[in-house]
C-alpha positions as YAML, in Angstrom:
chain: A
units: angstrom
residues:
- id: 1
  name: MET
  ca: [8.46, 20.02, -9.22]
- id: 2
  name: LEU
  ca: [5.24, 18.84, -10.86]
- id: 3
  name: GLY
  ca: [4.44, 20.19, -14.31]
- id: 4
  name: ALA
  ca: [1.17, 21.99, -15.04]
- id: 5
  name: ASP
  ca: [-0.34, 18.97, -16.81]
- id: 6
  name: ASN
  ca: [0.56, 16.66, -13.94]
- id: 7
  name: MET
  ca: [-0.85, 19.10, -11.39]
- id: 8
  name: ALA
  ca: [-4.16, 19.26, -13.24]
- id: 9
  name: LEU
  ca: [-4.28, 15.50, -13.60]
- id: 10
  name: ARG
  ca: [-3.47, 15.02, -9.93]
- id: 11
  name: SER
  ca: [-6.28, 17.28, -8.76]
- id: 12
  name: SER
  ca: [-8.99, 15.82, -11.01]
- id: 13
  name: VAL
  ca: [-8.23, 12.12, -11.53]
- id: 14
  name: MET
  ca: [-8.15, 9.55, -8.75]
- id: 15
  name: THR
  ca: [-8.13, 5.77, -8.73]
- id: 16
  name: ALA
  ca: [-11.36, 3.90, -8.06]
- id: 17
  name: THR
  ca: [-9.85, 2.59, -4.82]
- id: 18
  name: ARG
  ca: [-9.14, 6.06, -3.50]
- id: 19
  name: ARG
  ca: [-12.60, 7.32, -4.50]
- id: 20
  name: GLN
  ca: [-14.14, 4.46, -2.56]
- id: 21
  name: PHE
  ca: [-11.92, 5.27, 0.42]
- id: 22
  name: LEU
  ca: [-13.10, 8.87, 0.51]
- id: 23
  name: LYS
  ca: [-16.76, 8.02, -0.09]
- id: 24
  name: ARG
  ca: [-16.71, 5.61, 2.82]
- id: 25
  name: SER
  ca: [-15.02, 8.28, 4.95]
- id: 26
  name: LEU
  ca: [-17.76, 10.75, 4.03]
- id: 27
  name: ALA
  ca: [-20.40, 8.23, 5.04]
- id: 28
  name: MET
  ca: [-18.73, 7.82, 8.43]
- id: 29
  name: CYS
  ca: [-18.71, 11.48, 9.35]
- id: 30
  name: ALA
  ca: [-22.36, 11.62, 10.40]
- id: 31
  name: ALA
  ca: [-21.84, 8.66, 12.71]
- id: 32
  name: LEU
  ca: [-18.58, 9.82, 14.29]
- id: 33
  name: ASP
  ca: [-20.06, 12.06, 16.96]
- id: 34
  name: ALA
  ca: [-22.58, 9.39, 17.98]
- id: 35
  name: ALA
  ca: [-20.29, 6.37, 17.87]
- id: 36
  name: CYS
  ca: [-16.54, 7.03, 17.76]
- id: 37
  name: TRP
  ca: [-16.51, 9.46, 20.65]
- id: 38
  name: THR
  ca: [-18.40, 7.18, 23.06]
- id: 39
  name: SER
  ca: [-15.39, 5.21, 24.25]
- id: 40
  name: VAL
  ca: [-13.22, 8.32, 24.36]
- id: 41
  name: VAL
  ca: [-15.69, 10.18, 26.57]
- id: 42
  name: MET
  ca: [-15.92, 7.18, 28.89]
- id: 43
  name: ALA
  ca: [-12.12, 7.12, 29.17]
- id: 44
  name: GLN
  ca: [-11.91, 10.71, 30.35]
- id: 45
  name: ASN
  ca: [-11.59, 10.00, 34.06]
- id: 46
  name: ILE
  ca: [-9.42, 12.96, 35.03]
- id: 47
  name: SER
  ca: [-10.48, 16.06, 33.13]
- id: 48
  name: SER
  ca: [-12.54, 17.21, 30.21]
- id: 49
  name: ARG
  ca: [-11.05, 17.68, 26.78]
- id: 50
  name: ARG
  ca: [-11.37, 21.43, 27.14]
- id: 51
  name: GLN
  ca: [-9.37, 21.38, 30.37]
- id: 52
  name: ARG
  ca: [-6.82, 19.01, 28.88]
- id: 53
  name: LEU
  ca: [-6.23, 21.31, 25.91]
- id: 54
  name: SER
  ca: [-5.83, 24.28, 28.24]
- id: 55
  name: ASP
  ca: [-3.33, 22.38, 30.37]
- id: 56
  name: ILE
  ca: [-1.29, 21.32, 27.34]
- id: 57
  name: ILE
  ca: [-0.98, 24.82, 25.89]
- id: 58
  name: ARG
  ca: [-0.33, 26.37, 29.31]
- id: 59
  name: GLU
  ca: [2.44, 23.89, 30.08]
- id: 60
  name: TYR
  ca: [4.05, 24.29, 26.65]
- id: 61
  name: SER
  ca: [4.05, 28.09, 26.95]
- id: 62
  name: ALA
  ca: [5.46, 28.00, 30.48]
- id: 63
  name: GLN
  ca: [8.46, 25.92, 29.42]
- id: 64
  name: GLY
  ca: [10.22, 28.93, 27.88]
- id: 65
  name: SER
  ca: [11.71, 29.74, 24.50]
- id: 66
  name: HIS
  ca: [11.47, 26.66, 22.26]
- id: 67
  name: ARG
  ca: [14.48, 27.22, 20.02]
- id: 68
  name: THR
  ca: [15.70, 24.04, 18.37]
- id: 69
  name: GLY
  ca: [18.29, 22.03, 20.27]
- id: 70
  name: THR
  ca: [18.14, 24.12, 23.45]
- id: 71
  name: ASP
  ca: [17.52, 22.62, 26.88]
- id: 72
  name: VAL
  ca: [13.93, 23.87, 26.71]
- id: 73
  name: ASP
  ca: [13.34, 22.28, 23.31]
- id: 74
  name: ASN
  ca: [14.76, 18.94, 24.36]
- id: 75
  name: LEU
  ca: [12.97, 18.91, 27.71]
- id: 76
  name: SER
  ca: [9.78, 19.75, 25.84]
- id: 77
  name: ALA
  ca: [10.29, 16.67, 23.67]
- id: 78
  name: HIS
  ca: [10.45, 14.52, 26.80]
- id: 79
  name: TRP
  ca: [7.36, 16.31, 28.13]
- id: 80
  name: MET
  ca: [5.44, 15.27, 25.01]
- id: 81
  name: VAL
  ca: [6.58, 11.66, 25.46]
- id: 82
  name: GLU
  ca: [5.40, 11.75, 29.08]
- id: 83
  name: ARG
  ca: [2.08, 13.34, 28.08]
- id: 84
  name: LEU
  ca: [1.54, 10.57, 25.55]
- id: 85
  name: ALA
  ca: [2.52, 7.88, 28.05]
- id: 86
  name: ALA
  ca: [-0.15, 9.21, 30.42]
- id: 87
  name: MET
  ca: [-2.62, 8.53, 27.59]
- id: 88
  name: SER
  ca: [-1.21, 4.98, 27.18]
- id: 89
  name: VAL
  ca: [0.45, 5.97, 23.90]
- id: 90
  name: ILE
  ca: [4.08, 4.91, 23.39]
- id: 91
  name: ALA
  ca: [6.24, 7.57, 21.71]
- id: 92
  name: GLN
  ca: [9.83, 7.57, 20.50]
- id: 93
  name: LEU
  ca: [12.47, 10.30, 20.38]
- id: 94
  name: ASP
  ca: [14.22, 10.47, 17.02]
- id: 95
  name: ALA
  ca: [17.48, 12.42, 17.33]
- id: 96
  name: PHE
  ca: [19.12, 14.52, 14.64]
- id: 97
  name: GLU
  ca: [22.29, 16.59, 14.76]
- id: 98
  name: LEU
  ca: [22.73, 20.28, 13.98]
- id: 99
  name: ARG
  ca: [24.99, 23.22, 14.69]
- id: 100
  name: ARG
  ca: [23.09, 25.70, 16.82]
- id: 101
  name: ALA
  ca: [23.80, 29.41, 17.09]
- id: 102
  name: ASP
  ca: [24.33, 30.38, 20.72]
- id: 103
  name: VAL
  ca: [22.11, 33.48, 20.70]
- id: 104
  name: GLN
  ca: [22.10, 35.38, 23.99]
- id: 105
  name: ALA
  ca: [19.00, 34.95, 26.10]
- id: 106
  name: GLY
  ca: [16.37, 37.58, 25.43]
- id: 107
  name: SER
  ca: [17.76, 38.48, 22.03]
- id: 108
  name: ALA
  ca: [16.52, 37.36, 18.63]
- id: 109
  name: ALA
  ca: [19.42, 39.03, 16.83]
- id: 110
  name: VAL
  ca: [21.97, 36.92, 14.99]
- id: 111
  name: VAL
  ca: [25.42, 38.47, 15.10]
- id: 112
  name: GLU
  ca: [28.09, 37.73, 12.53]
- id: 113
  name: ASP
  ca: [30.72, 36.44, 14.94]
- id: 114
  name: GLU
  ca: [28.47, 34.17, 17.00]
- id: 115
  name: ARG
  ca: [29.73, 30.64, 17.46]
- id: 116
  name: ARG
  ca: [27.70, 27.67, 16.32]
- id: 117
  name: GLU
  ca: [27.97, 24.61, 18.51]
- id: 118
  name: PRO
  ca: [27.09, 21.00, 17.64]
- id: 119
  name: THR
  ca: [23.98, 19.83, 19.44]
- id: 120
  name: THR
  ca: [21.18, 17.30, 19.25]
- id: 121
  name: ALA
  ca: [17.47, 17.91, 18.75]
- id: 122
  name: PHE
  ca: [14.57, 15.48, 18.71]
- id: 123
  name: ASN
  ca: [11.46, 14.68, 16.75]
- id: 124
  name: VAL
  ca: [8.68, 12.96, 18.68]
- id: 125
  name: SER
  ca: [7.16, 10.06, 16.77]
- id: 126
  name: VAL
  ca: [4.31, 7.63, 17.37]
- id: 127
  name: ARG
  ca: [2.84, 4.76, 15.38]
- id: 128
  name: ILE
  ca: [-0.61, 3.57, 16.46]
- id: 129
  name: ALA
  ca: [-1.36, 0.21, 14.86]
- id: 130
  name: GLY
  ca: [-4.59, -0.23, 12.96]
- id: 131
  name: ARG
  ca: [-6.59, -3.38, 12.39]
- id: 132
  name: ASP
  ca: [-5.20, -3.92, 8.88]
- id: 133
  name: PRO
  ca: [-1.44, -3.28, 8.53]
- id: 134
  name: THR
  ca: [-1.66, -3.79, 4.74]
- id: 135
  name: LEU
  ca: [-3.58, -0.52, 4.30]
- id: 136
  name: PRO
  ca: [-1.59, 2.66, 3.57]
- id: 137
  name: PRO
  ca: [-1.18, 4.67, 6.79]
- id: 138
  name: VAL
  ca: [-2.42, 8.13, 7.68]
- id: 139
  name: VAL
  ca: [0.39, 10.52, 8.69]
- id: 140
  name: ILE
  ca: [-0.24, 13.38, 11.13]
- id: 141
  name: MET
  ca: [2.45, 16.01, 11.61]
- id: 142
  name: THR
  ca: [2.98, 19.24, 13.50]
- id: 143
  name: PRO
  ca: [5.99, 21.49, 14.23]
- id: 144
  name: ARG
  ca: [6.97, 21.75, 17.90]
- id: 145
  name: SER
  ca: [9.92, 24.20, 17.97]
- id: 146
  name: ALA
  ca: [9.72, 27.99, 17.80]
- id: 147
  name: LEU
  ca: [11.65, 31.19, 18.42]
- id: 148
  name: TRP
  ca: [9.77, 32.07, 21.61]
- id: 149
  name: TYR
  ca: [7.04, 30.77, 23.94]
- id: 150
  name: ALA
  ca: [4.68, 30.19, 20.99]
- id: 151
  name: ALA
  ca: [1.49, 29.50, 22.96]
- id: 152
  name: SER
  ca: [-0.81, 30.26, 20.03]
- id: 153
  name: GLU
  ca: [1.73, 29.63, 17.27]
- id: 154
  name: ARG
  ca: [2.47, 26.04, 18.27]
- id: 155
  name: GLY
  ca: [0.02, 25.26, 21.08]
- id: 156
  name: GLY
  ca: [-2.95, 24.40, 18.87]
- id: 157
  name: GLY
  ca: [-1.03, 21.94, 16.72]
- id: 158
  name: ILE
  ca: [0.59, 20.24, 19.70]
- id: 159
  name: ALA
  ca: [-2.72, 20.00, 21.56]
- id: 160
  name: ALA
  ca: [-4.44, 18.55, 18.48]
- id: 161
  name: PHE
  ca: [-1.56, 16.10, 17.95]
- id: 162
  name: LEU
  ca: [-1.87, 14.79, 21.51]
- id: 163
  name: GLU
  ca: [-5.67, 14.71, 21.47]
- id: 164
  name: ILE
  ca: [-5.85, 12.81, 18.17]
- id: 165
  name: ALA
  ca: [-3.32, 10.27, 19.47]
- id: 166
  name: TYR
  ca: [-5.44, 9.84, 22.60]
- id: 167
  name: ALA
  ca: [-8.64, 9.31, 20.61]
- id: 168
  name: LEU
  ca: [-7.10, 6.82, 18.18]
- id: 169
  name: SER
  ca: [-5.43, 4.85, 20.97]
- id: 170
  name: ALA
  ca: [-8.79, 4.57, 22.75]
- id: 171
  name: GLN
  ca: [-10.49, 3.03, 19.70]
- id: 172
  name: GLN
  ca: [-8.36, 1.15, 17.18]
- id: 173
  name: ALA
  ca: [-8.79, 2.40, 13.63]
- id: 174
  name: ALA
  ca: [-8.61, 0.41, 10.40]
- id: 175
  name: ARG
  ca: [-5.29, 1.93, 9.32]
- id: 176
  name: ASP
  ca: [-2.01, 2.54, 11.06]
- id: 177
  name: VAL
  ca: [-1.55, 6.19, 11.99]
- id: 178
  name: ILE
  ca: [1.94, 7.71, 12.11]
- id: 179
  name: PHE
  ca: [2.52, 10.88, 14.13]
- id: 180
  name: ILE
  ca: [5.54, 13.17, 13.83]
- id: 181
  name: ALA
  ca: [6.10, 16.32, 15.94]
- id: 182
  name: HIS
  ca: [9.22, 17.84, 14.42]
- id: 183
  name: SER
  ca: [11.80, 20.25, 15.80]
- id: 184
  name: GLY
  ca: [14.02, 22.53, 13.73]
- id: 185
  name: HIS
  ca: [11.09, 24.32, 12.13]
- id: 186
  name: GLU
  ca: [12.39, 27.86, 12.61]
- id: 187
  name: ILE
  ca: [15.80, 26.99, 11.14]
- id: 188
  name: GLY
  ca: [14.88, 25.49, 7.81]
- id: 189
  name: GLN
  ca: [12.54, 22.68, 8.89]
- id: 190
  name: LEU
  ca: [15.50, 20.49, 9.85]
- id: 191
  name: GLY
  ca: [13.51, 17.92, 11.78]
- id: 192
  name: LEU
  ca: [10.93, 17.51, 9.04]
- id: 193
  name: LYS
  ca: [13.67, 17.11, 6.43]
- id: 194
  name: HIS
  ca: [15.24, 14.46, 8.66]
- id: 195
  name: PHE
  ca: [11.91, 12.61, 8.79]
- id: 196
  name: PHE
  ca: [11.40, 12.81, 5.02]
- id: 197
  name: HIS
  ca: [14.93, 11.51, 4.47]
- id: 198
  name: GLN
  ca: [14.22, 8.51, 6.69]
- id: 199
  name: HIS
  ca: [10.75, 7.83, 5.25]
- id: 200
  name: ALA
  ca: [10.89, 9.03, 1.66]
- id: 201
  name: GLY
  ca: [8.42, 6.42, 0.46]
- id: 202
  name: LEU
  ca: [5.68, 7.77, 2.72]
- id: 203
  name: VAL
  ca: [5.34, 10.97, 0.69]
- id: 204
  name: ASN
  ca: [3.13, 9.36, -1.94]
- id: 205
  name: GLN
  ca: [2.43, 6.01, -0.30]
- id: 206
  name: ALA
  ca: [0.50, 7.32, 2.72]
- id: 207
  name: ALA
  ca: [-3.27, 7.41, 2.36]
- id: 208
  name: VAL
  ca: [-3.22, 11.06, 3.41]
- id: 209
  name: TRP
  ca: [-1.09, 13.54, 5.35]
- id: 210
  name: ILE
  ca: [-2.78, 15.76, 7.94]
- id: 211
  name: ASP
  ca: [-0.66, 18.83, 8.64]
- id: 212
  name: LEU
  ca: [-1.52, 20.53, 11.95]
- id: 213
  name: GLY
  ca: [0.08, 23.84, 11.12]
- id: 214
  name: ASP
  ca: [0.70, 26.99, 13.10]
- id: 215
  name: ASN
  ca: [-1.39, 29.79, 14.60]
- id: 216
  name: PHE
  ca: [-4.91, 28.33, 14.51]
- id: 217
  name: ALA
  ca: [-5.09, 28.73, 18.31]
- id: 218
  name: ALA
  ca: [-4.46, 32.49, 18.09]
- id: 219
  name: ARG
  ca: [-7.04, 35.14, 18.92]
- id: 220
  name: ASP
  ca: [-8.71, 36.58, 15.80]
- id: 221
  name: THR
  ca: [-6.98, 34.03, 13.61]
- id: 222
  name: LEU
  ca: [-7.91, 33.57, 9.95]
- id: 223
  name: VAL
  ca: [-7.48, 29.87, 9.24]
- id: 224
  name: ARG
  ca: [-6.22, 28.78, 5.84]
- id: 225
  name: LEU
  ca: [-7.02, 25.28, 4.53]
- id: 226
  name: GLN
  ca: [-4.99, 23.54, 1.83]
- id: 227
  name: TYR
  ca: [-5.98, 20.35, 0.01]
- id: 228
  name: SER
  ca: [-4.36, 18.07, -2.53]
- id: 229
  name: ASP
  ca: [-7.69, 17.27, -4.23]
- id: 230
  name: TYR
  ca: [-11.39, 18.07, -4.30]
- id: 231
  name: GLU
  ca: [-12.52, 14.87, -2.59]
- id: 232
  name: LEU
  ca: [-10.44, 15.65, 0.50]
- id: 233
  name: GLU
  ca: [-11.78, 19.19, 0.42]
- id: 234
  name: GLU
  ca: [-15.36, 17.86, 0.42]
- id: 235
  name: LEU
  ca: [-14.73, 15.47, 3.29]
- id: 236
  name: THR
  ca: [-12.85, 18.00, 5.41]
- id: 237
  name: GLU
  ca: [-15.40, 20.76, 5.00]
- id: 238
  name: LEU
  ca: [-18.27, 18.41, 5.83]
- id: 239
  name: VAL
  ca: [-16.53, 17.63, 9.12]
- id: 240
  name: LEU
  ca: [-15.79, 21.32, 9.75]
- id: 241
  name: ALA
  ca: [-19.41, 22.30, 9.11]
- id: 242
  name: SER
  ca: [-20.58, 19.77, 11.70]
- id: 243
  name: HIS
  ca: [-18.43, 21.68, 14.22]
- id: 244
  name: ARG
  ca: [-19.60, 25.15, 13.08]
- id: 245
  name: LEU
  ca: [-16.29, 25.93, 11.38]
- id: 246
  name: ILE
  ca: [-15.47, 27.19, 7.90]
- id: 247
  name: PRO
  ca: [-12.08, 27.99, 6.35]
- id: 248
  name: GLY
  ca: [-11.21, 31.67, 6.39]
- id: 249
  name: ILE
  ca: [-9.21, 31.25, 3.18]
- id: 250
  name: LYS
  ca: [-8.22, 28.36, 0.92]
- id: 251
  name: THR
  ca: [-5.16, 27.79, -1.23]
- id: 252
  name: PRO
  ca: [-6.36, 26.88, -4.75]
- id: 253
  name: ILE
  ca: [-6.09, 23.15, -5.39]
- id: 254
  name: GLY
  ca: [-3.15, 22.45, -7.69]
- id: 255
  name: SER
  ca: [-1.24, 25.54, -6.50]
- id: 256
  name: VAL
  ca: [1.98, 25.14, -4.56]
- id: 257
  name: PRO
  ca: [0.88, 25.01, -0.90]
- id: 258
  name: MET
  ca: [2.36, 27.07, 1.89]
- id: 259
  name: GLY
  ca: [4.21, 25.54, 4.80]
- id: 260
  name: ASP
  ca: [5.23, 22.00, 5.59]
- id: 261
  name: VAL
  ca: [3.25, 20.06, 2.96]
- id: 262
  name: ARG
  ca: [5.17, 21.40, -0.02]
- id: 263
  name: GLN
  ca: [7.33, 18.27, -0.28]
- id: 264
  name: VAL
  ca: [4.20, 16.09, -0.05]
- id: 265
  name: PHE
  ca: [2.65, 18.13, -2.87]
- id: 266
  name: GLU
  ca: [5.77, 17.90, -5.02]
- id: 267
  name: GLY
  ca: [5.98, 14.16, -4.42]
- id: 268
  name: GLY
  ca: [2.41, 13.55, -5.52]
- id: 269
  name: GLY
  ca: [1.03, 12.80, -2.04]
- id: 270
  name: HIS
  ca: [-2.45, 13.50, -0.69]
- id: 271
  name: PHE
  ca: [-2.82, 16.06, 2.10]
- id: 272
  name: VAL
  ca: [-5.00, 18.30, 4.22]
- id: 273
  name: SER
  ca: [-3.17, 21.24, 5.80]
- id: 274
  name: LEU
  ca: [-4.25, 24.13, 7.97]
- id: 275
  name: MET
  ca: [-2.52, 27.22, 9.30]
- id: 276
  name: GLY
  ca: [-3.72, 30.50, 10.75]
- id: 277
  name: SER
  ca: [-2.84, 34.16, 10.92]
- id: 278
  name: ASN
  ca: [-1.43, 35.59, 14.14]
- id: 279
  name: ARG
  ca: [-0.65, 39.17, 15.15]
- id: 280
  name: LEU
  ca: [1.86, 37.73, 17.66]
- id: 281
  name: TYR
  ca: [3.58, 35.37, 15.24]
- id: 282
  name: GLN
  ca: [7.19, 34.78, 16.36]
- id: 283
  name: HIS
  ca: [6.73, 37.40, 19.09]
- id: 284
  name: PRO
  ca: [7.82, 37.03, 22.74]
- id: 285
  name: ASP
  ca: [4.33, 38.08, 23.91]
- id: 286
  name: ASP
  ca: [2.77, 34.96, 22.40]
- id: 287
  name: ARG
  ca: [2.05, 33.42, 25.81]
- id: 288
  name: TRP
  ca: [-0.72, 31.65, 27.65]
- id: 289
  name: PRO
  ca: [-3.45, 32.68, 28.32]
- id: 290
  name: ASP
  ca: [-3.74, 36.08, 26.63]
- id: 291
  name: ALA
  ca: [-2.63, 35.01, 23.15]
- id: 292
  name: VAL
  ca: [-4.90, 31.96, 22.91]
- id: 293
  name: ASP
  ca: [-8.58, 31.64, 21.99]
- id: 294
  name: ILE
  ca: [-9.21, 28.38, 23.83]
- id: 295
  name: GLU
  ca: [-12.87, 28.01, 22.81]
- id: 296
  name: ASN
  ca: [-12.07, 28.32, 19.12]
- id: 297
  name: THR
  ca: [-9.08, 26.01, 19.56]
- id: 298
  name: TYR
  ca: [-11.34, 23.45, 21.23]
- id: 299
  name: ARG
  ca: [-13.69, 23.41, 18.23]
- id: 300
  name: TRP
  ca: [-10.82, 23.06, 15.77]
- id: 301
  name: VAL
  ca: [-9.28, 20.21, 17.76]
- id: 302
  name: GLU
  ca: [-12.65, 18.43, 17.94]
- id: 303
  name: ALA
  ca: [-13.08, 18.76, 14.18]
- id: 304
  name: LEU
  ca: [-9.52, 17.65, 13.41]
- id: 305
  name: THR
  ca: [-9.90, 14.63, 15.66]
- id: 306
  name: ALA
  ca: [-13.13, 13.65, 13.90]
- id: 307
  name: LEU
  ca: [-11.42, 14.11, 10.53]
- id: 308
  name: ALA
  ca: [-8.45, 11.97, 11.56]
- id: 309
  name: GLN
  ca: [-10.78, 9.22, 12.76]
- id: 310
  name: ALA
  ca: [-12.75, 9.27, 9.51]
- id: 311
  name: LEU
  ca: [-9.61, 9.02, 7.39]
- id: 312
  name: ALA
  ca: [-8.03, 6.35, 9.57]
- id: 313
  name: ASN
  ca: [-11.09, 4.11, 9.55]
- id: 314
  name: HIS
  ca: [-11.32, 3.43, 5.81]
...
């Protein structure tokens, strides 16, 4: 854990190189809508982004209960790989082992005498090469497992993950971008821990982590933003403002963040993280279409894609 002095230093002092990186990213934001999206729009020969996002969340919700290591969870991993392949993005399945409780269908209860069986679950990973492999990469992560159907809990993050991969594959960025959609979230973040174990150096060596957290696709959501430093806050909120979005709440910079970026924070890494509130969080009624605000989700995904492009291009 970082001490108070280190936390203060981390939030206020940055190297000249990193300051230049963020200033150049800020300068790009105004040009992104006019320039970066041109090739992406031209490539959309099947459906609009809005329709694509709807299709992704609808399909994910219809798959069933996404508990880690179940048939649904593992088939959903292959579905993501196929979705990415349709966008000309090559993805990998990264397996990890666990012992899964065989909870009866339709029940969320955990009984004392239930048997736990060994099984395999999968993270979905992608690396899109940039023009300069010597630059530190951007890492984009989102959880993909859940207790139930999780249309609004997980759908927004998964849709944003796929859309950002599509945009960055259509126009090569300066930096490599690493994507990780991790399973095991509802049982102690097992998949994310597996990824950190395999790539420990990325925690503080990545240029920035973008955490596409849960619930920002929900109706009446209050979106929380979390930043490692003030420069990333400035950049992110400039991009959000250009898409008519503002954070509903912010975790104070230097405070221990909520959710999946805690290990990045503790390891001294740079991050932007968002998550929302949800009256149907971990509830079986969290299904498409009633639980999802697709118009608000569309704006968030547009903004997050623009942010990812800005950070990946300098």
